[in-house]
TORKE-905306 format. One line per field, with one value per residue (C-alpha): x, y, z; residue in three letters; residue number from 0. Coordinates in Angstrom, 1 decimal, padded with zeros to 4 digits. Layout:
! residues N
east	[X|...]
north	[Y|...]
up	[Z|...]
code	[ala|...]
pos	[NUM|...]
***
This chain:
! residues 411
east	[026.7|026.1|022.5|023.5|026.0|023.3|021.0|023.8|024.6|020.9|020.5|023.7|022.7|019.2|020.5|023.1|020.7|017.8|019.9|020.8|019.1|018.9|016.6|014.1|014.2|013.2|010.3|009.1|009.5|006.4|004.3|005.5|004.8|001.3|000.7|002.0|-000.2|-003.2|-002.5|-002.1|-005.3|-007.2|-005.7|-006.8|-010.3|-010.6|-009.5|-011.6|-014.3|-017.8|-019.7|-022.1|-021.3|-023.7|-024.9|-026.8|-029.5|-030.3|-034.0|-035.1|-037.5|-038.3|-034.6|-034.1|-037.0|-035.7|-032.2|-033.5|-035.5|-032.6|-031.3|-028.2|-027.0|-025.4|-025.6|-027.4|-029.4|-030.1|-032.3|-031.1|-033.1|-030.1|-026.8|-025.0|-026.3|-025.2|-021.8|-021.4|-022.0|-019.6|-016.9|-017.7|-017.2|-020.9|-021.4|-019.3|-020.8|-023.4|-025.6|-027.4|-029.7|-030.6|-032.4|-031.6|-027.9|-026.2|-023.3|-021.6|-019.2|-017.2|-015.1|-011.5|-011.3|-014.9|-016.3|-016.1|-019.2|-019.8|-019.9|-021.3|-024.3|-024.9|-024.7|-027.1|-029.5|-029.4|-029.9|-033.0|-034.2|-033.7|-035.5|-038.4|-038.7|-038.6|-041.2|-043.5|-043.1|-044.1|-047.0|-045.6|-047.0|-044.7|-045.7|-044.9|-041.6|-040.6|-041.3|-039.3|-036.3|-036.3|-033.0|-033.1|-032.3|-029.4|-028.2|-024.7|-023.5|-020.0|-019.5|-016.0|-014.3|-015.7|-019.2|-021.7|-021.0|-023.7|-021.1|-018.3|-017.5|-017.0|-014.8|-012.8|-012.3|-011.2|-008.8|-007.3|-007.0|-005.2|-002.9|-001.9|-001.1|000.8|002.8|003.9|004.8|006.7|008.7|009.5|010.6|012.7|014.4|015.3|016.3|018.1|020.4|020.6|021.7|024.1|025.8|025.9|027.8|030.0|030.9|032.4|034.1|035.7|036.9|038.6|036.9|035.5|038.8|038.3|034.6|035.1|037.8|035.0|032.0|031.2|030.3|026.8|026.2|027.3|025.3|022.0|022.6|022.8|019.7|017.8|018.7|017.7|014.5|013.6|014.0|011.6|009.1|009.3|008.9|005.7|004.3|004.8|002.9|000.1|000.0|-000.3|-003.1|-005.0|-004.5|-005.7|-008.8|-009.7|-008.9|-009.4|-012.4|-014.2|-011.5|-012.8|-009.6|-009.4|-013.1|-012.6|-009.8|-011.8|-014.8|-012.5|-011.0|-014.5|-014.7|-011.4|-011.5|-009.3|-008.4|-006.9|-005.1|-003.6|-002.1|-000.9|001.0|002.6|003.7|005.0|007.1|008.7|009.4|011.2|013.4|014.1|015.3|017.4|019.2|019.7|021.1|023.4|024.8|025.5|027.0|029.4|031.0|031.8|035.2|034.3|031.3|031.8|030.6|027.4|025.1|026.3|025.9|022.3|021.0|019.9|018.1|016.2|015.3|014.0|011.6|010.5|009.5|007.1|005.6|005.1|003.4|000.8|-000.9|-001.4|-003.3|-006.8|-008.8|-006.1|-007.6|-006.4|-003.1|-000.7|002.5|001.0|-000.5|002.8|004.8|002.4|003.9|007.5|009.4|010.6|007.5|004.7|004.6|002.6|001.2|-000.4|-002.2|-003.4|-004.8|-006.3|-007.9|-009.6|-010.6|-008.6|-006.8|-007.9|-006.5|-005.0|-003.0|-001.9|-000.7|001.3|003.0|003.8|005.2|007.4|008.7|009.6|011.4|013.3|014.2|015.7|017.6|018.8|019.8|021.9|023.5|024.0|025.8|028.3|028.8|029.3|031.8|033.9|033.8|033.7|037.4|038.2|039.2|039.4|040.3|038.3|034.8|032.1|030.6|033.9|034.4|030.9|031.5|034.9|033.3|030.5|032.9|035.1|032.0|030.8|034.3|034.4|031.1]
north	[011.7|012.3|011.3|008.0|007.4|008.2|005.6|003.1|003.6|003.3|000.2|-001.4|-000.7|-002.1|-005.2|-005.9|-005.7|-007.5|-010.6|-010.8|-013.2|-010.4|-008.3|-011.1|-012.1|-008.5|-008.7|-012.2|-012.3|-010.1|-012.1|-015.4|-014.1|-013.0|-016.4|-018.2|-016.1|-016.7|-020.5|-020.7|-018.7|-021.0|-024.1|-022.7|-022.0|-025.3|-027.3|-025.2|-027.0|-026.1|-027.5|-025.2|-024.3|-025.8|-023.5|-024.8|-022.6|-023.2|-023.0|-020.4|-021.5|-017.9|-017.2|-020.5|-019.9|-016.4|-017.6|-020.5|-018.1|-015.7|-016.5|-014.3|-016.5|-019.6|-022.0|-025.0|-024.2|-026.8|-026.6|-027.8|-028.1|-027.3|-025.5|-028.6|-030.7|-028.1|-027.8|-031.5|-031.7|-028.8|-030.7|-033.8|-031.7|-032.1|-028.4|-025.4|-022.9|-022.5|-019.4|-018.5|-015.5|-014.0|-010.7|-009.7|-010.3|-013.0|-015.3|-017.1|-019.9|-021.1|-024.1|-023.1|-025.7|-025.4|-024.2|-020.4|-018.4|-015.1|-012.8|-009.8|-011.8|-013.3|-009.9|-008.3|-011.2|-010.9|-007.1|-007.7|-010.3|-007.9|-005.1|-007.3|-008.4|-004.9|-003.8|-006.6|-005.5|-002.0|-003.4|-002.1|-004.0|-005.6|-003.2|-000.2|-001.7|-002.4|001.3|002.5|000.3|000.9|002.5|005.9|006.0|008.2|009.3|010.6|013.3|014.7|018.4|019.1|021.3|018.9|019.6|017.3|013.6|011.2|008.4|010.4|008.1|005.1|007.1|008.6|005.2|003.6|006.5|006.5|002.7|002.9|005.6|003.4|000.5|002.8|004.1|000.5|-000.1|003.3|002.5|-000.9|000.5|003.2|000.9|-001.5|000.9|003.3|000.5|-000.7|002.6|003.2|-000.1|000.5|003.8|002.7|-000.5|001.3|003.8|001.3|-000.9|002.2|001.5|005.1|006.4|004.2|005.0|008.7|008.6|007.6|009.4|012.3|012.4|013.6|010.6|008.2|010.0|010.2|006.9|005.0|006.8|006.1|002.4|001.8|003.9|001.6|-001.4|000.2|000.9|-002.7|-003.8|-001.7|-002.9|-006.5|-006.0|-004.2|-007.1|-009.6|-007.5|-007.6|-011.3|-011.8|-009.6|-011.6|-015.2|-015.1|-012.9|-015.5|-015.7|-013.6|-011.6|-010.7|-009.8|-007.4|-005.7|-005.4|-004.0|-001.4|-000.4|000.2|003.2|004.8|008.1|007.6|011.2|010.8|007.7|009.4|012.4|010.1|007.9|011.0|012.3|008.9|008.5|011.9|011.2|007.9|009.8|012.4|009.7|008.1|011.4|012.0|008.5|008.9|012.1|010.3|007.2|009.4|010.3|006.8|005.3|001.6|-000.8|-001.1|002.4|002.1|001.0|003.8|006.4|005.5|005.1|008.8|008.5|005.5|007.3|010.3|008.0|006.4|009.8|010.5|007.0|007.3|010.7|009.2|007.4|010.7|012.4|010.9|013.3|016.0|018.1|021.4|020.3|023.0|020.9|018.0|020.4|022.1|018.9|017.5|020.1|019.4|017.2|013.8|013.8|014.8|011.4|009.9|012.9|014.7|011.5|010.8|014.3|014.3|010.9|012.1|015.3|017.5|018.8|019.7|018.6|022.1|021.4|018.1|019.8|022.3|019.4|017.7|021.0|021.5|018.0|018.6|021.9|020.0|017.3|019.7|021.6|018.5|016.9|020.0|020.1|016.3|016.3|018.9|016.7|013.6|015.4|016.4|013.1|010.4|010.3|011.5|009.0|010.0|007.8|007.8|008.5|009.0|011.9|013.7|013.1|014.4|017.6|018.2|017.5|020.1|022.7|022.3|022.5|025.8|027.3|026.7|028.6]
up	[-032.3|-028.6|-029.0|-030.6|-027.8|-025.2|-026.7|-026.8|-023.1|-022.3|-024.4|-022.9|-019.3|-020.0|-021.7|-019.1|-016.1|-017.7|-018.2|-014.5|-012.1|-009.5|-011.7|-012.4|-008.7|-007.9|-010.4|-009.6|-005.8|-005.0|-007.5|-006.0|-002.5|-003.5|-005.2|-002.1|000.2|-002.0|-002.1|001.7|002.1|-000.2|001.5|005.0|003.7|001.9|005.0|007.5|009.2|007.9|010.9|012.6|016.2|018.8|021.5|024.6|026.1|029.8|030.9|028.5|025.8|024.7|024.0|022.4|019.9|019.1|018.3|016.3|014.2|013.6|010.1|010.6|013.4|011.8|014.8|016.1|019.3|021.9|025.0|028.5|031.7|034.0|033.9|035.1|032.2|029.7|031.2|031.2|027.5|027.0|028.8|026.8|023.6|022.6|022.7|021.6|024.0|026.8|027.0|030.3|030.7|034.1|034.5|030.9|031.6|029.5|030.3|027.4|028.2|025.1|024.6|023.7|020.9|019.8|016.5|015.9|016.9|015.2|018.2|016.3|015.0|018.5|020.1|017.6|018.1|021.9|021.6|019.5|022.1|025.0|023.1|022.4|026.0|027.3|024.7|025.8|029.5|028.4|026.3|023.1|020.1|017.5|014.7|016.8|017.9|014.3|013.4|016.4|015.5|011.7|010.8|009.0|005.3|004.7|001.2|001.6|-000.9|-000.8|-001.6|-003.0|-005.6|-008.2|-007.1|-005.3|-005.7|-004.6|-004.6|-003.0|-000.1|-002.4|-004.8|-001.9|-000.4|-003.7|-004.5|-001.0|-001.1|-004.4|-003.0|-000.1|-002.4|-004.7|-001.7|-000.9|-004.6|-004.8|-001.7|-003.1|-006.4|-004.9|-002.5|-005.3|-008.1|-005.9|-005.0|-008.6|-010.1|-007.2|-007.8|-011.6|-011.2|-008.2|-009.9|-013.0|-010.8|-008.5|-011.4|-012.9|-016.2|-016.4|-017.8|-020.9|-021.3|-021.0|-023.7|-026.1|-024.7|-022.3|-018.6|-019.6|-021.9|-019.1|-016.4|-018.2|-020.0|-016.8|-015.4|-018.7|-018.8|-015.1|-015.7|-018.6|-016.3|-013.8|-016.5|-017.7|-014.1|-013.7|-017.1|-016.1|-012.9|-014.8|-017.2|-014.3|-012.9|-016.2|-016.5|-012.9|-013.6|-016.7|-015.5|-011.8|-011.1|-009.0|-006.3|-003.4|-002.9|-006.6|-006.7|-003.8|-005.6|-008.8|-006.9|-005.3|-008.7|-010.1|-007.8|-008.9|-010.6|-013.6|-013.9|-010.5|-011.6|-014.6|-012.7|-009.9|-012.4|-013.9|-010.4|-009.5|-012.7|-012.4|-008.7|-009.5|-011.9|-009.3|-006.8|-009.5|-010.3|-006.6|-006.2|-009.2|-007.6|-004.4|-006.1|-008.0|-004.7|-003.6|-004.0|-004.2|-003.8|-000.1|000.4|-001.7|001.1|003.4|000.5|-000.5|003.0|003.3|000.0|001.3|004.5|002.5|000.7|004.0|005.3|002.4|002.6|006.4|006.1|003.7|006.6|008.5|005.7|006.3|008.5|008.3|005.5|007.0|008.4|007.2|007.4|005.4|002.8|002.2|002.1|-000.6|-003.0|-002.1|-004.6|-003.0|-000.8|-003.2|-005.0|-002.1|-000.2|-003.2|-004.5|-001.0|-000.6|-004.1|-003.5|-000.3|-002.2|000.1|-003.0|-006.5|-009.9|-010.1|-006.9|-008.4|-011.6|-009.5|-007.6|-010.9|-012.3|-009.2|-009.6|-013.3|-012.3|-009.6|-012.0|-014.5|-011.8|-010.0|-013.3|-014.2|-010.7|-010.7|-014.0|-012.6|-009.5|-011.7|-013.9|-010.9|-009.1|-011.7|-012.0|-008.5|-005.8|-002.2|000.7|003.9|005.0|002.3|004.2|004.2|000.5|-000.3|001.7|000.0|-003.4|-002.9|-001.5|-004.6|-006.9|-005.4|-005.4|-009.1|-009.5]
code	[met|arg|lys|lys|gln|leu|phe|thr|val|ile|lys|gln|thr|phe|lys|thr|arg|ile|lys|thr|val|gly|tyr|trp|met|leu|val|leu|thr|pro|ile|leu|leu|leu|gly|ala|met|gly|gly|ile|gly|trp|leu|val|gln|ala|thr|gln|ser|gln|ala|gln|pro|glu|ile|gly|ile|val|gln|asn|gln|thr|leu|ser|gln|his|leu|lys|gly|asp|gln|ala|leu|asp|ala|ile|ile|lys|asp|tyr|pro|thr|asp|gln|ala|ala|lys|lys|asp|leu|ser|ala|gln|lys|leu|asp|ala|val|leu|val|glu|lys|asp|gln|gln|phe|thr|leu|thr|lys|arg|ala|asp|gly|gln|asn|ile|asp|asp|asn|ser|leu|thr|ala|ser|leu|thr|gln|phe|asn|thr|ala|gln|arg|ala|gln|gln|leu|gln|val|asp|ser|lys|thr|leu|asp|gln|leu|leu|ala|pro|pro|lys|ile|asp|thr|his|val|gln|ser|gln|lys|gly|val|asn|ala|asn|gly|asp|asn|val|asn|gly|ala|asn|tyr|gly|val|thr|ile|val|leu|gly|ile|leu|ile|phe|thr|phe|leu|ser|ser|tyr|val|gly|met|ile|ala|gln|glu|ile|ala|asn|glu|lys|ser|ser|arg|ile|met|glu|ile|leu|leu|ala|ala|thr|ser|pro|gly|val|gln|phe|phe|gly|lys|ile|gly|gly|ile|gly|leu|leu|ala|leu|leu|his|gly|ala|leu|tyr|leu|leu|cys|gly|leu|val|gly|ala|ile|trp|leu|pro|lys|ile|pro|gln|val|lys|thr|val|leu|asp|thr|leu|gln|gly|val|asp|trp|thr|phe|ala|gly|ile|thr|val|ala|ile|val|leu|val|ser|ile|leu|leu|tyr|met|val|leu|thr|ala|ile|val|ala|ala|met|val|asn|asp|leu|ser|gln|val|gln|gln|ala|val|ala|pro|val|thr|tyr|leu|ser|ile|ile|gly|tyr|ala|leu|thr|phe|leu|val|asn|gly|gln|ser|his|asn|met|phe|leu|asn|val|met|ser|tyr|val|pro|phe|phe|ser|gln|thr|leu|met|pro|ala|arg|leu|gly|leu|gln|tyr|ala|thr|met|gly|asp|ala|trp|ile|ala|leu|gly|leu|glu|leu|val|ala|leu|val|leu|leu|gly|thr|phe|gly|leu|asn|val|tyr|lys|gln|asn|val|leu|thr|tyr|arg|glu|gly|asn|ile|thr|lys|ser|ala|ile|leu|ser|leu|gln|asn|leu|phe|lys|arg|his]
pos	[0|1|2|3|4|5|6|7|8|9|10|11|12|13|14|15|16|17|18|19|20|21|22|23|24|25|26|27|28|29|30|31|32|33|34|35|36|37|38|39|40|41|42|43|44|45|46|47|48|49|50|51|52|53|54|55|56|57|58|59|60|61|62|63|64|65|66|67|68|69|70|71|72|73|74|75|76|77|78|79|80|81|82|83|84|85|86|87|88|89|90|91|92|93|94|95|96|97|98|99|100|101|102|103|104|105|106|107|108|109|110|111|112|113|114|115|116|117|118|119|120|121|122|123|124|125|126|127|128|129|130|131|132|133|134|135|136|137|138|139|140|141|142|143|144|145|146|147|148|149|150|151|152|153|154|155|156|157|158|159|160|161|162|163|164|165|166|167|168|169|170|171|172|173|174|175|176|177|178|179|180|181|182|183|184|185|186|187|188|189|190|191|192|193|194|195|196|197|198|199|200|201|202|203|204|205|206|207|208|209|210|211|212|213|214|215|216|217|218|219|220|221|222|223|224|225|226|227|228|229|230|231|232|233|234|235|236|237|238|239|240|241|242|243|244|245|246|247|248|249|250|251|252|253|254|255|256|257|258|259|260|261|262|263|264|265|266|267|268|269|270|271|272|273|274|275|276|277|278|279|280|281|282|283|284|285|286|287|288|289|290|291|292|293|294|295|296|297|298|299|300|301|302|303|304|305|306|307|308|309|310|311|312|313|314|315|316|317|318|319|320|321|322|323|324|325|326|327|328|329|330|331|332|333|334|335|336|337|338|339|340|341|342|343|344|345|346|347|348|349|350|351|352|353|354|355|356|357|358|359|360|361|362|363|364|365|366|367|368|369|370|371|372|373|374|375|376|377|378|379|380|381|382|383|384|385|386|387|388|389|390|391|392|393|394|395|396|397|398|399|400|401|402|403|404|405|406|407|408|409|410]
***
C-alpha cells in the first residue's frame, strides 16, 4: 500500500511540474541561448570582411620578397620608396599597415580601422627573416640553417596508474574539458532543482494542505515522493539535453563549433564518463534531500529563498574548487575534499580526468556518497516528520536550531 502511495506521489509531483511553463523555460532557455549565440557567431562570420590586409614595406626589397613568399602570412605586400609615401597611403586608407626595418628592428604602424593582421604569423615570418639575415652574415648556408632550425620530434607518453598511454595528453584534456562542462551543468541543475523542491514542500506546508495529505499517507511517502518526482524531472531534463546533443552531432557536424566539440569527445575515456555520471546523479539526489530537510523548516514561501541559500553556496564551493585541481596533483586539501560528499561530484571527476586519481578512488567517492545519501535520507525523514506540521513564527535560522534541538532531545 505504501509503495503504491509513493509511486502516486512521485507521479503526481512529476505531472504537476512538467505541465508548468517554468519547467519548460528552465529546459529550453539554455538551448535557445546556445542557438542564439551560434546564430550571432554565424552572422558575424558571414558578414566579416574577407579582404586581405595590405602592408606597405619601406625601402626593403629583401624583406618584401620574403613576406610575399610566406604562405602562412595572408596579406598583400606593397613596396614603397619612402616612409612618407607609405604613411600618406596609410592616411588615405589605401594601406592597412606600414612596416619599417632598421638594424633588424621592426616598426609596424597599423590603421585603427584597417583589416585585421595576424600578429602571430607576422612575428613568426619576421623571426625567420632575421634568422636568415644573421645566418647570411655568418656565412651559414641555407641547408645547414634548415637543419639547425628544424624542431625536434617529441612523442609524449603519459605514465599513470593505467599504464603508459601514448595519447595521454589528448585523453586528459578531453576528460578535463568534459569535467568543466559537467561542473557548469551540475551547478545549473542544482541551482534550479534545489529551488524547485524547496518550493514544492514549502508551498504545501504554507497552504496548510499537509494536514489533509498526511491523513491519507505518511510523512515518508510525502518526503521521498516529492524527491522522487523532482528527481524524475531532472533526469528528463538531462535526457533531453543528451538527445539534443545527439541530434546536433548527426545533423550539424559541419559547423566549426560542433566539429570542435565532437573532436574533443572522441578523446573521452568512456569508463571515466560512466563513473562520473553515477557520481553526479547520486550527488544531485544528496542535494535534493538536503534541500527537502531545509524546506521542511520554513513556515511560508517567503522564507524559501533564505532557507536554500546555504545549499546553493555549498554547491558553489565544489564548483569553484574544480578550477584549482589542474596542476595540483599532490594538494592534500583538494585530494581529501574530492572524497567528501557534496564536493566530490566535481572534484573527483576532475582529478580522475587528469589521472591524478584512479578508478578505485572514484568508486570510493561514489560509495561514500551512497552512504551519505542513506544516512541523510534517514535523518531528513525524522526532521520532516517533526517539522511538516509545525509552524513557528520568526527567523528561519532560529526555527531550524529549535527543530534540531528538539530532534536530538527525542533521541
